[in-house]
Each structure stands twice: as C-alpha cells, then as structure tokens.
Backbone as a printed PyTorch tensor [residue, N CA C, xyz], in Angstrom:
tensor([[[  87.1400, -171.1480,  -88.2570],
         [  87.0880, -170.4140,  -87.0110],
         [  88.2410, -169.4150,  -86.9150]],

        [[  89.3290, -169.6940,  -87.6330],
         [  90.4920, -168.8120,  -87.5830],
         [  90.1470, -167.4140,  -88.0850]],

        [[  89.4170, -167.3190,  -89.2020],
         [  89.0370, -166.0070,  -89.7320],
         [  88.1250, -165.2680,  -88.7610]],

        [[  87.2280, -165.9820,  -88.1300],
         [  86.3280, -165.3780,  -87.1470],
         [  87.1190, -164.7760,  -85.9910]],

        [[  88.0440, -165.5330,  -85.4570],
         [  88.8610, -165.0510,  -84.3310],
         [  89.7490, -163.8920,  -84.7710]],

        [[  90.3450, -164.0020,  -85.9490],
         [  91.1730, -162.9160,  -86.4730],
         [  90.3410, -161.6430,  -86.6510]],

        [[  89.1460, -161.7830,  -87.1950],
         [  88.2570, -160.6310,  -87.3670],
         [  87.8870, -159.9960,  -86.0410]],

        [[  87.5810, -160.8220,  -85.0610],
         [  87.2280, -160.3180,  -83.7340],
         [  88.4110, -159.5710,  -83.1150]],

        [[  89.6020, -160.1300,  -83.2500],
         [  90.7960, -159.4730,  -82.7120],
         [  91.0790, -158.1490,  -83.4250]],

        [[  90.8920, -158.1150,  -84.7390],
         [  91.0970, -156.8790,  -85.4970],
         [  90.0690, -155.8230,  -85.0990]],

        [[  88.8090, -156.2350,  -84.9380],
         [  87.7420, -155.3340,  -84.4860],
         [  88.1150, -154.7080,  -83.1300]],

        [[  88.5140, -155.5580,  -82.1950],
         [  88.8570, -155.0940,  -80.8520],
         [  90.0780, -154.1770,  -80.9010]],

        [[  91.1100, -154.5760,  -81.6260],
         [  92.3350, -153.7720,  -81.7040],
         [  92.0590, -152.3990,  -82.3090]],

        [[  91.2740, -152.3540,  -83.3780],
         [  90.9720, -151.0720,  -84.0170],
         [  90.1680, -150.1700,  -83.0900]],

        [[  89.2130, -150.7390,  -82.3640],
         [  88.4200, -149.9300,  -81.4460],
         [  89.2320, -149.4750,  -80.2300]],

        [[  90.0920, -150.3290,  -79.7380],
         [  90.8540, -149.9810,  -78.5410],
         [  92.0700, -149.1200,  -78.8500]],

        [[  92.3960, -148.9450,  -80.1260],
         [  93.5660, -148.1720,  -80.5430],
         [  93.5390, -146.7700,  -79.9470]],

        [[  92.3690, -146.1630,  -79.8740],
         [  92.3000, -144.8020,  -79.3490],
         [  92.1050, -144.7560,  -77.8390]],

        [[  91.9710, -145.8980,  -77.2000],
         [  91.6750, -145.9330,  -75.7670],
         [  92.8740, -146.2960,  -74.8830]],

        [[  93.7730, -147.1280,  -75.3690],
         [  94.8870, -147.5830,  -74.5330],
         [  96.0180, -146.5650,  -74.5680]],

        [[  96.6250, -146.3010,  -73.4370],
         [  97.5350, -145.1720,  -73.2180],
         [  98.5430, -144.9040,  -74.3380]],

        [[  99.5050, -145.7920,  -74.6360],
         [ 100.4790, -145.4410,  -75.6740],
         [  99.8190, -145.3160,  -77.0530]],

        [[  98.8410, -146.1690,  -77.3040],
         [  98.1460, -146.1360,  -78.5900],
         [  97.2900, -144.8800,  -78.7000]],

        [[  96.7290, -144.4410,  -77.5830],
         [  95.8790, -143.2510,  -77.5940],
         [  96.6870, -142.0290,  -78.0170]],

        [[  97.8980, -141.9190,  -77.5290],
         [  98.7340, -140.7840,  -77.9310],
         [  99.0880, -140.8760,  -79.4110]],

        [[  99.3820, -142.0810,  -79.8810],
         [  99.6850, -142.2610,  -81.3090],
         [  98.4660, -141.9060,  -82.1600]],

        [[  97.2850, -142.3310,  -81.7270],
         [  96.0510, -142.0310,  -82.4680],
         [  95.7710, -140.5370,  -82.4510]],

        [[  95.9990, -139.8800,  -81.3240],
         [  95.7620, -138.4390,  -81.2160],
         [  96.6920, -137.6680,  -82.1550]],

        [[  97.9430, -138.1110,  -82.2910],
         [  98.8940, -137.4490,  -83.1930],
         [  98.4580, -137.5740,  -84.6570]],

        [[  97.7370, -138.6330,  -84.9630],
         [  97.2890, -138.8500,  -86.3470],
         [  96.1790, -137.8800,  -86.7380]],

        [[  95.4370, -137.3540,  -85.7620],
         [  94.3520, -136.4130,  -86.0510],
         [  93.2930, -137.0280,  -86.9550]],

        [[  92.7750, -136.2130,  -87.8560],
         [  91.7250, -136.6600,  -88.7800],
         [  92.2170, -137.7700,  -89.7100]],

        [[  93.5120, -137.7710,  -90.0140],
         [  94.0760, -138.8040,  -90.8920],
         [  93.9710, -140.1930,  -90.2630]],

        [[  93.8450, -140.2510,  -88.9590],
         [  93.7640, -141.5360,  -88.2590],
         [  92.4210, -142.2270,  -88.4080]],

        [[  91.3870, -141.4670,  -88.7820],
         [  90.0540, -142.0710,  -88.9160],
         [  90.0170, -143.1140,  -90.0240]],

        [[  90.7320, -142.8840,  -91.1070],
         [  90.7400, -143.8190,  -92.2320],
         [  91.3030, -145.1850,  -91.8670]],

        [[  92.5390, -145.2340,  -91.3420],
         [  93.1000, -146.5380,  -90.9690],
         [  92.2850, -147.2590,  -89.8880]],

        [[  91.7800, -146.5170,  -88.9090],
         [  90.9750, -147.1420,  -87.8600],
         [  89.6770, -147.6830,  -88.4630]],

        [[  89.0340, -146.8700,  -89.2970],
         [  87.8040, -147.3140,  -89.9630],
         [  88.0450, -148.5260,  -90.8450]],

        [[  89.1560, -148.5430,  -91.5350],
         [  89.5070, -149.6870,  -92.3790],
         [  89.7410, -150.9370,  -91.5370]],

        [[  90.3990, -150.7800,  -90.3860],
         [  90.6100, -151.9100,  -89.4800],
         [  89.3030, -152.4580,  -88.9520]],

        [[  88.3760, -151.5720,  -88.6050],
         [  87.0620, -151.9950,  -88.1110],
         [  86.2940, -152.7170,  -89.2120]],

        [[  86.2960, -152.1440,  -90.4080],
         [  85.5900, -152.7700,  -91.5380],
         [  86.1970, -154.1310,  -91.8820]],

        [[  87.5140, -154.2120,  -91.9210],
         [  88.1770, -155.4930,  -92.2130],
         [  87.8480, -156.5250,  -91.1380]],

        [[  87.8320, -156.0950,  -89.8760],
         [  87.4680, -157.0000,  -88.7920],
         [  86.0430, -157.4990,  -88.9400]],

        [[  85.1300, -156.6010,  -89.3010],
         [  83.7330, -156.9880,  -89.4920],
         [  83.5830, -157.9920,  -90.6260]],

        [[  84.2460, -157.7290,  -91.7380],
         [  84.1750, -158.6500,  -92.8840],
         [  84.7390, -160.0190,  -92.5030]],

        [[  85.8770, -160.0380,  -91.8350],
         [  86.4780, -161.3110,  -91.4180],
         [  85.5760, -162.0640,  -90.4370]],

        [[  84.9180, -161.3270,  -89.5350],
         [  84.0040, -161.9860,  -88.5960],
         [  82.8320, -162.6290,  -89.3300]],

        [[  82.2400, -161.8960,  -90.2660],
         [  81.0910, -162.4270,  -91.0100],
         [  81.5040, -163.6240,  -91.8570]],

        [[  82.5860, -163.4830,  -92.6070],
         [  83.0540, -164.5790,  -93.4610],
         [  83.4720, -165.7760,  -92.6020]],

        [[  84.2150, -165.5080,  -91.5410],
         [  84.6550, -166.5880,  -90.6610],
         [  83.4980, -167.2930,  -89.9890]],

        [[  82.4900, -166.5420,  -89.5780],
         [  81.3180, -167.1340,  -88.9450],
         [  80.5620, -168.0120,  -89.9350]],

        [[  80.3820, -167.5120,  -91.1470],
         [  79.6350, -168.2630,  -92.1650],
         [  80.3940, -169.5110,  -92.6190]],

        [[  81.7240, -169.4680,  -92.5920],
         [  82.5330, -170.5980,  -93.0530],
         [  82.7120, -171.6790,  -91.9900]],

        [[  82.5270, -171.3160,  -90.7360],
         [  82.7980, -172.2550,  -89.6460],
         [  81.7190, -173.3270,  -89.5730]],

        [[  82.1610, -174.5660,  -89.7160],
         [  81.2420, -175.6900,  -89.5470],
         [  81.3420, -176.1500,  -88.1140]],

        [[  80.2330, -176.0850,  -87.4330],
         [  80.2210, -176.4350,  -86.0290],
         [  78.8770, -177.0600,  -85.6830]],

        [[  78.7570, -177.5520,  -84.4890],
         [  77.5110, -178.1620,  -84.0480],
         [  77.1310, -177.5730,  -82.6890]],

        [[  75.8680, -177.7550,  -82.3200],
         [  75.3970, -177.2290,  -81.0420],
         [  76.1070, -177.9300,  -79.9030]],

        [[  76.4980, -177.1520,  -78.9210],
         [  77.1990, -177.6840,  -77.7570],
         [  76.2280, -178.0410,  -76.6330]],

        [[  75.0420, -177.4640,  -76.6810],
         [  74.0190, -177.7440,  -75.6790],
         [  72.6560, -177.4250,  -76.2880]],

        [[  71.6070, -177.9520,  -75.6920],
         [  70.2500, -177.7670,  -76.2080],
         [  69.6280, -176.4970,  -75.6320]],

        [[  68.8930, -175.8050,  -76.4860],
         [  68.1980, -174.5930,  -76.0640],
         [  66.6950, -174.7820,  -76.2750]],

        [[  65.8790, -174.3310,  -75.3370],
         [  64.4360, -174.4600,  -75.5310],
         [  63.9490, -173.5060,  -76.6240]],

        [[  62.9870, -173.9380,  -77.4360],
         [  62.5310, -173.1250,  -78.5620],
         [  61.8840, -171.7990,  -78.1670]],

        [[  61.3090, -171.7140,  -76.9800],
         [  60.6380, -170.4700,  -76.5960],
         [  61.6100, -169.2940,  -76.4440]],

        [[  62.9070, -169.5790,  -76.3640],
         [  63.8830, -168.4990,  -76.2430],
         [  63.9330, -167.6290,  -77.5040]],

        [[  63.4200, -168.1330,  -78.6310],
         [  63.3880, -167.3140,  -79.8500],
         [  62.5120, -166.0860,  -79.6550]],

        [[  61.4400, -166.2150,  -78.8590],
         [  60.5830, -165.0620,  -78.5810],
         [  61.3360, -164.0150,  -77.7600]],

        [[  62.0520, -164.4850,  -76.7470],
         [  62.8490, -163.5780,  -75.9280],
         [  63.9530, -162.9360,  -76.7680]],

        [[  64.5430, -163.7180,  -77.6650],
         [  65.5580, -163.1890,  -78.5700],
         [  65.0100, -162.0150,  -79.3770]],

        [[  63.8390, -162.1670,  -79.9410],
         [  63.2590, -161.0980,  -80.7610],
         [  62.9660, -159.8520,  -79.9340]],

        [[  62.4570, -160.0440,  -78.7340],
         [  62.1950, -158.9080,  -77.8550],
         [  63.4990, -158.1830,  -77.5110]],

        [[  64.5190, -158.9500,  -77.1700],
         [  65.8180, -158.3470,  -76.8550],
         [  66.4300, -157.6630,  -78.0770]],

        [[  66.1970, -158.2100,  -79.2530],
         [  66.7350, -157.5840,  -80.4640],
         [  66.0700, -156.2340,  -80.7450]],

        [[  64.7680, -156.1380,  -80.5070],
         [  64.1050, -154.8280,  -80.6480],
         [  64.7430, -153.8450,  -79.6680]],

        [[  64.9640, -154.2810,  -78.4310],
         [  65.6110, -153.4300,  -77.4310],
         [  67.0270, -153.0510,  -77.8690]],

        [[  67.7750, -154.0070,  -78.4100],
         [  69.1460, -153.7260,  -78.8630],
         [  69.1530, -152.6790,  -79.9790]],

        [[  68.2350, -152.8000,  -80.9220],
         [  68.1640, -151.8270,  -82.0220],
         [  67.8150, -150.4440,  -81.4810]],

        [[  66.8980, -150.3810,  -80.5240],
         [  66.5650, -149.0970,  -79.9010],
         [  67.8110, -148.5120,  -79.2210]],

        [[  68.5260, -149.3420,  -78.4780],
         [  69.7370, -148.8700,  -77.7920],
         [  70.7890, -148.3720,  -78.7800]],

        [[  70.9410, -149.0520,  -79.9200],
         [  71.8990, -148.5890,  -80.9360],
         [  71.5310, -147.1860,  -81.4090]],

        [[  70.2440, -146.9050,  -81.4970],
         [  69.7930, -145.6090,  -81.9910],
         [  69.7850, -144.4970,  -80.9660]],

        [[  69.7780, -144.8330,  -79.6840],
         [  69.6480, -143.8210,  -78.6290],
         [  70.7430, -142.7570,  -78.7200]],

        [[  71.9620, -143.1590,  -78.9460],
         [  73.0850, -142.2200,  -78.9540],
         [  73.0010, -141.1550,  -80.0250]],

        [[  72.2700, -141.4190,  -81.0880],
         [  72.1340, -140.4480,  -82.1700],
         [  70.7440, -139.8100,  -82.2110]],

        [[  69.9020, -140.1800,  -81.2590],
         [  68.5130, -139.7090,  -81.2750],
         [  68.3480, -138.3970,  -80.5270]],

        [[  67.1480, -137.8490,  -80.6100],
         [  66.7760, -136.6760,  -79.8250],
         [  65.7290, -137.0960,  -78.7960]],

        [[  65.9160, -138.3170,  -78.2720],
         [  64.9800, -138.8440,  -77.2810],
         [  65.4260, -138.4660,  -75.8790]],

        [[  64.4990, -138.5890,  -74.9360],
         [  64.8270, -138.3030,  -73.5380],
         [  65.7550, -139.3670,  -72.9630]],

        [[  65.7060, -140.5660,  -73.5090],
         [  66.5440, -141.6640,  -73.0240],
         [  68.0350, -141.3810,  -73.2330]],

        [[  68.3510, -140.6010,  -74.2580],
         [  69.7510, -140.2880,  -74.5530],
         [  70.4550, -139.6290,  -73.3650]],

        [[  69.7430, -138.7920,  -72.6300],
         [  70.3370, -138.1170,  -71.4920],
         [  70.4380, -138.9810,  -70.2520]],

        [[  69.8310, -140.1550,  -70.2870],
         [  69.8070, -141.0280,  -69.1160],
         [  70.7870, -142.2030,  -69.2050]],

        [[  71.4080, -142.3900,  -70.3590],
         [  72.2970, -143.5470,  -70.5510],
         [  73.7090, -143.0910,  -70.8700]],

        [[  74.6760, -143.7560,  -70.2900],
         [  76.0830, -143.4260,  -70.5370],
         [  76.6000, -144.0870,  -71.8140]],

        [[  76.2850, -145.3490,  -72.0360],
         [  76.8290, -146.0950,  -73.1670],
         [  75.7130, -146.8590,  -73.9040]],

        [[  74.8050, -146.1700,  -74.5570],
         [  73.6850, -146.8890,  -75.1760],
         [  74.0990, -147.8550,  -76.2820]],

        [[  75.0460, -147.4700,  -77.1170],
         [  75.4370, -148.3690,  -78.2130],
         [  76.1610, -149.6080,  -77.6900]],

        [[  77.0440, -149.4260,  -76.7290],
         [  77.7500, -150.5710,  -76.1600],
         [  76.7920, -151.4560,  -75.3640]],

        [[  75.8310, -150.8400,  -74.6930],
         [  74.7980, -151.6250,  -74.0200],
         [  73.9930, -152.4010,  -75.0570]],

        [[  73.7310, -151.7740,  -76.2040],
         [  73.0400, -152.4550,  -77.3050],
         [  73.8250, -153.6570,  -77.8110]],

        [[  75.1540, -153.5370,  -77.8700],
         [  75.9890, -154.6740,  -78.2830],
         [  75.8400, -155.8180,  -77.2840]],

        [[  75.8190, -155.4960,  -76.0050],
         [  75.6760, -156.5380,  -74.9790],
         [  74.3220, -157.2200,  -75.1010]],

        [[  73.2630, -156.4360,  -75.2480],
         [  71.9170, -157.0140,  -75.3940],
         [  71.8530, -157.8590,  -76.6660]],

        [[  72.4340, -157.3600,  -77.7680],
         [  72.4820, -158.0930,  -79.0430],
         [  73.1960, -159.4310,  -78.8610]],

        [[  74.3430, -159.4060,  -78.1750],
         [  75.1070, -160.6340,  -77.9550],
         [  74.3560, -161.6360,  -77.1000]],

        [[  73.7670, -161.1640,  -76.0070],
         [  72.9970, -162.0530,  -75.1300],
         [  71.8150, -162.6430,  -75.9020]],

        [[  71.1130, -161.8040,  -76.6610],
         [  69.9660, -162.2830,  -77.4420],
         [  70.3750, -163.4070,  -78.3820]],

        [[  71.5130, -163.2480,  -79.0320],
         [  71.9610, -164.2740,  -79.9680],
         [  72.4570, -165.5370,  -79.2620]],

        [[  73.0120, -165.3920,  -78.0820],
         [  73.4410, -166.5810,  -77.3300],
         [  72.2480, -167.3690,  -76.7880]],

        [[  71.0960, -166.7220,  -76.6820],
         [  69.8880, -167.4300,  -76.2470],
         [  69.3710, -168.4040,  -77.3050]],

        [[  69.7620, -168.1850,  -78.5710],
         [  69.2370, -169.0360,  -79.6500],
         [  70.3300, -169.7450,  -80.4440]],

        [[  71.5800, -169.5010,  -80.1160],
         [  72.6990, -170.1340,  -80.8170],
         [  73.6260, -170.7710,  -79.7930]],

        [[  73.8220, -172.0640,  -79.8970],
         [  74.6550, -172.7590,  -78.9100],
         [  75.8790, -173.4290,  -79.5330]],

        [[  76.2850, -172.9640,  -80.7090],
         [  77.4590, -173.5470,  -81.3520],
         [  78.7140, -172.7620,  -80.9660]],

        [[  79.8610, -173.3510,  -81.2110],
         [  81.1330, -172.7550,  -80.8150],
         [  81.3830, -171.4120,  -81.5020]],

        [[  81.0580, -171.3120,  -82.7850],
         [  81.2790, -170.0560,  -83.5090],
         [  80.4520, -168.9260,  -82.8920]],

        [[  79.2210, -169.2250,  -82.5070],
         [  78.3690, -168.2120,  -81.8760],
         [  78.9190, -167.8000,  -80.5230]],

        [[  79.4050, -168.7770,  -79.7620],
         [  79.9810, -168.4440,  -78.4620],
         [  81.1930, -167.5280,  -78.6130]],

        [[  82.0130, -167.7980,  -79.6210],
         [  83.1900, -166.9570,  -79.8620],
         [  82.7600, -165.5640,  -80.3230]],

        [[  81.8920, -165.4970,  -81.3240],
         [  81.4930, -164.2060,  -81.8830],
         [  80.7150, -163.3680,  -80.8740]],

        [[  79.5790, -163.8750,  -80.4170],
         [  78.7110, -163.0790,  -79.5630],
         [  79.3020, -162.8960,  -78.1670]],

        [[  79.9240, -163.9490,  -77.6390],
         [  80.5980, -163.8140,  -76.3500],
         [  81.7620, -162.8410,  -76.4230]],

        [[  82.5240, -162.9110,  -77.5120],
         [  83.6410, -161.9870,  -77.7050],
         [  83.1940, -160.5410,  -77.8080]],

        [[  82.0810, -160.3070,  -78.5020],
         [  81.5640, -158.9440,  -78.6320],
         [  81.0480, -158.4200,  -77.2920]],

        [[  80.4530, -159.2990,  -76.4940],
         [  79.9960, -158.8880,  -75.1560],
         [  81.1910, -158.4800,  -74.2990]],

        [[  82.2370, -159.2920,  -74.3020],
         [  83.4390, -158.9770,  -73.5140],
         [  84.0510, -157.6710,  -73.9980]],

        [[  84.1310, -157.4770,  -75.3270],
         [  84.6750, -156.2370,  -75.8750],
         [  83.8600, -155.0280,  -75.4130]],

        [[  82.5320, -155.1200,  -75.4520],
         [  81.6830, -153.9840,  -75.0680],
         [  81.9000, -153.6170,  -73.6000]],

        [[  81.9800, -154.6310,  -72.7280],
         [  82.2520, -154.3400,  -71.3130],
         [  83.6290, -153.6940,  -71.1420]],

        [[  84.6310, -154.2050,  -71.8570],
         [  85.9830, -153.6340,  -71.7660],
         [  85.9860, -152.1890,  -72.2640]],

        [[  85.2960, -151.9380,  -73.3610],
         [  85.2240, -150.5850,  -73.9300],
         [  84.5590, -149.6190,  -72.9370]],

        [[  83.4650, -150.0580,  -72.3170],
         [  82.7860, -149.2170,  -71.3160],
         [  83.7230, -148.8810,  -70.1660]],

        [[  84.4500, -149.8850,  -69.6950],
         [  85.3710, -149.6900,  -68.5800],
         [  86.4540, -148.6780,  -68.9440]],

        [[  87.0220, -148.8080,  -70.1330],
         [  88.0750, -147.8870,  -70.5590],
         [  87.5440, -146.4670,  -70.7530]],

        [[  86.3450, -146.3380,  -71.3000],
         [  85.7510, -145.0080,  -71.4790],
         [  85.4920, -144.3680,  -70.1210]],

        [[  84.9150, -145.1410,  -69.1980],
         [  84.6340, -144.5990,  -67.8620],
         [  85.9130, -144.2030,  -67.1430]],

        [[  86.9610, -144.9590,  -67.3490],
         [  88.2480, -144.6730,  -66.7220],
         [  88.8420, -143.3760,  -67.2820]],

        [[  88.7250, -143.1680,  -68.5860],
         [  89.3100, -141.9940,  -69.2320],
         [  88.4560, -140.7350,  -69.0620]],

        [[  87.1510, -140.9000,  -69.0480],
         [  86.2350, -139.7580,  -68.9640],
         [  85.2380, -140.0220,  -67.8440]],

        [[  85.5590, -139.5580,  -66.6510],
         [  84.7170, -139.9030,  -65.5100],
         [  83.3220, -139.2860,  -65.5810]],

        [[  83.1720, -138.0800,  -66.1160],
         [  81.8590, -137.4470,  -66.1790],
         [  81.5880, -136.9540,  -67.5950]],

        [[  80.6090, -137.5520,  -68.2610],
         [  80.2930, -137.1090,  -69.6150],
         [  79.4380, -135.8370,  -69.5930]],

        [[  79.4130, -135.1400,  -70.7020],
         [  78.5280, -133.9850,  -70.8300],
         [  77.0900, -134.4870,  -70.9160]],

        [[  76.2240, -133.8890,  -70.1530],
         [  74.8180, -134.3310,  -70.1160],
         [  74.0570, -133.8330,  -71.3450]],

        [[  73.1810, -134.6830,  -71.8550],
         [  72.3050, -134.3200,  -72.9820],
         [  70.9440, -133.9790,  -72.3970]],

        [[  70.4350, -132.7840,  -72.7000],
         [  69.1880, -132.3420,  -72.0830],
         [  68.1230, -131.9400,  -73.0920]],

        [[  68.3170, -132.1970,  -74.3530],
         [  67.3830, -131.7250,  -75.3680],
         [  66.3830, -132.7710,  -75.8250]],

        [[  66.2060, -133.8540,  -75.1050],
         [  65.2940, -134.9140,  -75.5180],
         [  63.8390, -134.4920,  -75.4160]],

        [[  62.9980, -135.1450,  -76.2190],
         [  61.5710, -134.8310,  -76.2240],
         [  60.7490, -136.0890,  -76.4530]],

        [[  59.4540, -135.9990,  -76.2000],
         [  58.5450, -137.1030,  -76.4630],
         [  58.5410, -137.4340,  -77.9580]],

        [[  58.5810, -136.4100,  -78.7910],
         [  58.6250, -136.6310,  -80.2430],
         [  59.8860, -137.4050,  -80.6250]],

        [[  61.0000, -137.0980,  -79.9520],
         [  62.2410, -137.8300,  -80.1920],
         [  62.1250, -139.2810,  -79.7690]],

        [[  61.4340, -139.5320,  -78.6590],
         [  61.2000, -140.9030,  -78.1920],
         [  60.3910, -141.6880,  -79.2130]],

        [[  59.3180, -141.0660,  -79.7040],
         [  58.4400, -141.7350,  -80.6780],
         [  59.1980, -142.0220,  -81.9640]],

        [[  59.9640, -141.0380,  -82.4460],
         [  60.7740, -141.2300,  -83.6640],
         [  61.7640, -142.3670,  -83.4930]],

        [[  62.4210, -142.4090,  -82.3360],
         [  63.3980, -143.4610,  -82.0420],
         [  62.7480, -144.8410,  -82.1230]],

        [[  61.6000, -144.9980,  -81.4920],
         [  60.9260, -146.2980,  -81.4930],
         [  60.4730, -146.6800,  -82.8970]],

        [[  59.8870, -145.7520,  -83.6260],
         [  59.4070, -146.0680,  -84.9830],
         [  60.5530, -146.4310,  -85.9200]],

        [[  61.6070, -145.6550,  -85.8860],
         [  62.7700, -145.9510,  -86.7360],
         [  63.3780, -147.2940,  -86.3360]],

        [[  63.4510, -147.5560,  -85.0330],
         [  64.0100, -148.8250,  -84.5530],
         [  63.1820, -150.0100,  -85.0210]],

        [[  61.8660, -149.8840,  -85.0230],
         [  61.0100, -150.9760,  -85.4870],
         [  61.2150, -151.2370,  -86.9800]],

        [[  61.3860, -150.1830,  -87.7630],
         [  61.6570, -150.3560,  -89.1970],
         [  63.0160, -151.0260,  -89.3950]],

        [[  64.0180, -150.5960,  -88.6450],
         [  65.3490, -151.2090,  -88.7470],
         [  65.2980, -152.6720,  -88.3150]],

        [[  64.5720, -152.9730,  -87.2330],
         [  64.4230, -154.3570,  -86.7890],
         [  63.7750, -155.2030,  -87.8840]],

        [[  62.7360, -154.6650,  -88.5270],
         [  62.0690, -155.4020,  -89.6090],
         [  63.0440, -155.6660,  -90.7620]],

        [[  63.8860, -154.6820,  -91.0800],
         [  64.8800, -154.8720,  -92.1500],
         [  65.8990, -155.9400,  -91.7550]],

        [[  66.3490, -155.9160,  -90.5050],
         [  67.3020, -156.9250,  -90.0220],
         [  66.6640, -158.3080,  -90.0720]],

        [[  65.4220, -158.4130,  -89.6220],
         [  64.7120, -159.7000,  -89.6620],
         [  64.5690, -160.1780,  -91.1060]],

        [[  64.2570, -159.2560,  -92.0190],
         [  64.1470, -159.6150,  -93.4320],
         [  65.4540, -160.1420,  -94.0010]],

        [[  66.5470, -159.5210,  -93.6380],
         [  67.8640, -159.9790,  -94.0970],
         [  68.1640, -161.3600,  -93.5240]],

        [[  67.8410, -161.5760,  -92.2540],
         [  68.0470, -162.8970,  -91.6510],
         [  67.2260, -163.9620,  -92.3730]],

        [[  65.9780, -163.6490,  -92.6850],
         [  65.1270, -164.6000,  -93.4190],
         [  65.7210, -164.8760,  -94.7890]],

        [[  66.1740, -163.8310,  -95.4690],
         [  66.7710, -163.9740,  -96.8020],
         [  68.0210, -164.8590,  -96.7520]],

        [[  68.7850, -164.7640,  -95.6540],
         [  69.9900, -165.5820,  -95.4930],
         [  69.6850, -166.9970,  -95.0130]],

        [[  68.4130, -167.2590,  -94.6940],
         [  68.0320, -168.6030,  -94.2760],
         [  67.9640, -168.8110,  -92.7740]],

        [[  67.9740, -167.7130,  -92.0110],
         [  67.8810, -167.7830,  -90.5480],
         [  66.6050, -167.0850,  -90.0930]],

        [[  65.5000, -167.7790,  -90.1510],
         [  64.2250, -167.1730,  -89.7800],
         [  64.1730, -166.9380,  -88.2650]],

        [[  64.1020, -165.6580,  -87.8470],
         [  64.1020, -165.3810,  -86.4090],
         [  62.7440, -165.5880,  -85.7360]],

        [[  61.7270, -165.8550,  -86.5160],
         [  60.3930, -165.9940,  -85.9670],
         [  59.9700, -167.4500,  -85.9240]],

        [[  59.5980, -167.9270,  -84.7480],
         [  59.1550, -169.3280,  -84.6410],
         [  57.9270, -169.5680,  -85.5120]],

        [[  57.8750, -170.7310,  -86.1530],
         [  56.7830, -171.0020,  -87.0770],
         [  55.7390, -171.8840,  -86.6190]]])
C-alpha cells in the first residue's frame, strides 16, 4: 500500500505544481523546460500507483451487489466520453468546464461501485478528491474560460464512436489482466 500512496501523492504533487501560488511562479519561470520534470513526476506517480495497487494484498471491506457491474460499465462509457470531450470537436466541449476531471470523478465512482477493498478506496477515492481539488484551483485561478463554439453533430458522432472503441480496448485489457468487467 505504501507504493500506491506514494504514487498518488506524486501524481497530485506533480499536477498541483503549476496551480499552487509559490509553486505556480516557479513552474512559470521554468517555461517549456518545466514540462519534462512535471511529465516525469506524473508518469512516475502513475507507475507507482499501478504497481502499488497490484502488489497490495487486501480484502473486501463490505459487500457489493453484483448488479452494480452493469452500472459500472455504463459509467465507464460515460467516463471515456468525458475524457475525450476536451480534445473533441463536439458540441459538448463548449458546454463543459472540466470534462477530463469530471471523467476522473465518474471513473473513480464507477470503480468504487465494484471494488470494496482498501487499495481501491485509496486509489479511486484519492483520485476523486484530487479531481475536485484540481477543479476548485482552476476555477479560483481562471474565473471565466474561453468559450468553445466550433462543435458539430459530426464531432459528437466521432466522439461517441471513438469513445466506444477506446472503452472496448480498456475492457479488453481488463479481461487480459484477469478482471472481467462484464457479468457472466
């Protein structure tokens, strides 16, 4: 569990480096050169979270009904769509302030619906808390974002189709790792 917590802390620290006042000025002074160390911190945090999560031996803390796996899959499709909104040419992009961070929250909630062990609570709960904190800091620093107005129906359709393919790939990886997301 130590590696998982360390990874989560590194992930949060690297992401918040550009948001917190004294750190934000330090990050701004670094310019383009700062992207490498921040990216490395994020990647190292991600690796530590995955390794720490996989290494942690834990047991379920409470019972979950099996039908929640269906809700999990539905929420995961929504989370993948939300992750893609920020880079899409869909109409939804102009209607959401933080689509990727909202996607992290939906992803975390979806996983907590089907995982009741301590490692899952730390990982997914920690990511949910981080996403809310990140949204709050962004809103505090930038009260009004620039509006996106170039969305189209074709962009919406592309977003959904690409998201479904990505969801299928994620589900395939989960099955390959031994975590079948589909009730049998």
